[in-house]
N, C-alpha and C positions, 0 to 999 in steps of 0.2 A: 145294380139299381140300389143305393143306400135309401133307408125309411127309417122313420120315425113318427111315435105315437103319444099324443099325450091327452089328456083329459083337462078340461077348464071351463069355472064359471063364464060367460060371456061378459063385458061390457055393458054398460046401461043401452048403448045403443046399438048392440049385438054386433054381431060380424057378416059386414055384407058381401054377399055371393052374387054370382053372374045369372044362376037360374032364379031363384026365387025370392034376390033381396036379402034386405036382415032376419038374420037367427039368432035368438036368444036361449038363455037355459045354461043348462049342464051339456058342452060340447065335447067334441074329441077333433085334434089338429091334426091331421096327417099330412107330412111333408117327405117329399121324393125327390133325391136329384140325381139325372143320368149322368152318364158317364161324360156326354158332353159339357157338363156344368148348368144343364136345364131344370129348374127349380118348379116344381110343382107344389100348391100348397093347395089342399081341401080340409071341408069340415063337415061334421054331421051333428045330429043330434047323439048324445051319448046313448050307447046301445042299437041305436037305429040302422038299418042298412044302407038306405041313399045317402050318398055323400055328394055335396057342392063343390064347386070352385071357387077360392077366395077370390073376392072381382082384385084386380089390379094386375099388374105383370103384361109382359113376360118378365120373368126373374132367371137371371142367369150367373151364377157363381165362377169367380175366375178362378178360384182354387174350392174343388168341391170337399176336401177335408174342413172347409168352413159350417158344411151342414148341420152339424151337430150343434155346434156354438148358435149358430143363427136360429136353430129350432126351439132353443131354449129361450131365445131373448124374445122370439115371437109370443111364447106362451106366456113369458112373466111379464107383456106389455099389456096382452089381452085378459090375464086373469089377475086382475087389480081393481081394487074397491075405485068408485068414482070418485072425482076429485070434489 
């Protein structure tokens, strides 16, 4: 399994999770892709133990090599000032 982690500051509305709704503040994104192309996105408060599933999906990549680029795009999209 290929995994990536990144710290970021949430957008003004937070990041919506399946378990607890929106979370805000300093967060960490974890993305993992299985060999079959299934992509899992989880988020947690920076330094916390508990991970939450990012709402949406299921996600599937047709080419697992796209995982690294997609992870960086996701972090860039959520780690930016409000419009």
